[in-house]
C-alpha positions, -999 to 999 in steps of 0.1 A, spaced: -396 -641 618 -433 -648 612 -448 -647 577 -479 -628 592 -465 -593 589 -463 -565 564 -436 -571 537 -414 -543 551 -403 -566 580 -388 -591 556 -377 -566 531 -354 -550 556 -336 -583 560 -331 -585 522 -318 -549 520 -287 -559 540 -280 -590 520 -294 -614 545 -321 -640 541 -353 -640 561 -362 -674 575 -399 -677 584 -414 -696 614 -451 -705 615 -473 -687 639 -492 -696 670 -528 -697 655 -544 -683 686 -524 -650 686 -509 -648 651 -474 -643 667 -444 -665 670 -432 -681 702 -396 -687 714 -399 -725 712 -408 -725 675 -381 -700 667 -354 -719 686 -363 -751 666 -357 -731 634 -323 -716 644 -292 -726 624 -255 -717 628 -260 -689 602 -288 -672 622 -278 -636 633 -310 -621 646 -345 -629 658 -373 -606 645 -405 -612 665 -435 -592 652 -461 -578 676 -495 -583 660 -525 -560 662 -512 -544 694 -504 -575 713 -467 -579 721 -447 -612 718 -431 -627 748 -400 -606 744 -383 -618 777 -384 -653 764 -368 -643 731 -341 -623 750 -332 -654 771 -330 -675 739 -309 -648 722 -284 -646 751 -279 -683 750 -273 -684 713 -254 -651 709 -281 -634 688 -297 -600 685 -335 -594 691 -351 -568 668 -387 -564 678 -411 -551 651 -434 -531 674 -451 -512 646 -485 -523 660 -477 -521 697 -468 -486 709 -478 -484 745 -482 -521 750 -466 -540 779 -453 -575 782 -451 -590 817 -453 -555 832 -426 -540 810 -431 -514 783 -426 -524 746 -394 -507 735 -375 -513 767 -368 -551 765 -355 -561 730 -320 -551 718 -337 -529 692 -374 -521 689 -389 -506 658 -420 -484 659 -441 -470 631 -456 -435 630 -477 -442 598 -510 -422 598 -531 -452 609 -510 -461 639 -514 -452 676 -497 -418 669 -483 -403 637 -456 -380 624 -472 -382 589 -448 -411 580 -417 -428 593 -410 -443 627 -385 -447 655 -360 -472 668 -353 -476 706 -323 -493 722 -306 -495 756 -272 -503 739 -248 -474 734 -231 -490 704 -264 -498 687 -275 -462 694 -243 -447 679 -246 -469 647 -283 -460 644 -275 -422 644 -247 -427 619 -269 -449 596 -297 -423 596 -275 -394 586 -253 -405 557 -229 -424 580 -216 -390 592 -205 -380 627 -195 -346 641 -187 -359 675 -149 -352 681 -147 -382 705 -158 -405 677 -137 -391 648 -104 -404 635 -90 -368 632 -101 -332 637 -91 -303 615 -113 -277 631 -148 -269 642 -162 -274 607 -148 -309 605 -170 -341 601 -163 -376 590 -183 -402 570 -174 -434 588 -201 -458 574 -223 -459 543 -255 -445 556 -288 -430 544 -306 -397 547 -332 -409 572 -334 -378 594 -369 -368 605 -380 -332 598 -386 -306 625 -422 -303 613 -428 -341 617 -412 -339 652 -436 -311 662 -465 -332 651 -451 -363 668 -447 -345 701 -483 -333 700 -494 -368 692 -473 -383 719 -491 -362 745 -524 -378 734 -513 -414 728 -525 -428 762 -559 -413 755 -559 -429 721 -549 -462 735 -576 -461 762 -602 -453 736 -591 -483 715 -591 -507 745 -627 -496 755 -640 -501 720 -622 -535 718 -639 -546 750 -673 -538 734 -663 -559 703 -652 -587 726 -685 -588 744 -707 -586 714 -688 -609 691 -685 -636 718 -721 -643 711 -716 -650 674 -705 -687 670 -693 -681 634 -667 -656 647 -634 -667 664 -616 -640 684 -579 -637 684 -566 -646 719 -549 -622 742 -522 -636 765 -528 -629 802 -494 -613 806 -499 -589 776 -513 -553 778 -529 -551 744 -532 -517 727 -553 -527 697 -538 -512 666 -562 -536 648 -592 -557 658 -588 -589 638 -613 -618 639 -615 -651 621 -645 -663 601 -652 -699 609 -659 -722 580 -696 -722 573 -722 -710 549 -703 -678 540 -666 -677 530 -643 -650 543 -643 -633 508 -682 -633 508 -682 -617 543 -656 -592 534 -673 -581 502 -707 -579 518 -694 -557 546 -676 -534 522 -708 -531 502 -726 -520 533 -701 -493 541 -680 -512 567 -643 -505 561 -629 -539 568 -594 -551 557 -572 -582 558 -539 -584 578 -519 -598 562 -511 -618 530 -483 -641 543 -450 -627 531 -439 -661 517 -469 -661 493 -460 -629 475 -445 -634 440 -412 -618 448 -406 -642 477 -418 -671 457 -394 -663 429 -363 -653 449 -366 -675 481 -384 -704 464 -412 -702 490 -446 -718 483 -480 -724 496 -482 -751 523 -449 -742 539 -465 -725 569 -500 -740 573 -510 -720 605 -501 -687 589 -519 -696 557 -550 -707 575 -551 -675 596 -548 -654 564 -576 -673 547 -600 -666 576 -590 -632 590 -608 -599 587 -599 -567 605 -629 -548 618 -628 -509 620 -612 -496 651 -600 -460 657 -602 -436 687 -629 -415 672 -653 -444 669 -683 -445 693 -699 -475 709 -728 -471 686 -705 -475 657 -691 -508 671 -726 -520 676 -735 -512 640 -704 -531 627 -713 -561 648 -750 -560 638 -740 -557 601 -715 -586 605 -742 -608 620 -767 -599 593 -741 -608 566 -731 -641 582 -767 -651 591 -791 -634 567 -827 -631 580 -847 -663 574 -815 -685 572 
């Protein structure tokens, strides 16, 4: 898995007693590729966790081919890429398991939580058990049956069931998600056009086979008269709600202490982090808002008279 992700991706590995092994990113897209991952595999590897970044999917078919050769499972972190497509196929229909997020800032929301998709019946059964205390009420799956009230706890699970209220919100959001995605893509195209004229800004590449859905609009600040921090703080001071995505997981104190990770281990991920800023992007923005963000960014990078 890549170190450029939210800590939840790696934490999920630790929760089951496994150890995350990080692989440096492709600096153009901030995602991992199958060639780099294959070089990092060991006999102890059980799964590959590619992370879709900012709304752009990884090359999941390439990971699936690698996984089939090596007897591994592919779990795609698609928290950023609902609605995206890879080589013509929808995200959520390619990996063994695909995890989506419905946090309020994502393409659609249920208030919190998320969803897992799979085409594998066994995975689907285990997911349902895992999310409901490990309990089944399906007679065909039980060891015994003492009556219509009977149920069995077959695994140690959790109470991860979504509420009916969240489902109602989610269904409403789902009916609007394509409209939200199209709005994001139109705004991103404006950003692309305007920012392409600013030499101090480096855009994050989009692969020709990827249908990008722009959960984020990340840019990189090239080395120059202003540091990333100076640009970030100046934009915030002018009311532009920028953010940084993400602090590489291996640099967090917990991972340094428990996995003995340290700075310098993944230079491309660390360089990306040191230069990245995410510009505001949400469906309710207007083109005039995007122009204001870009104009303010240019003023910050190149003050009048400089």
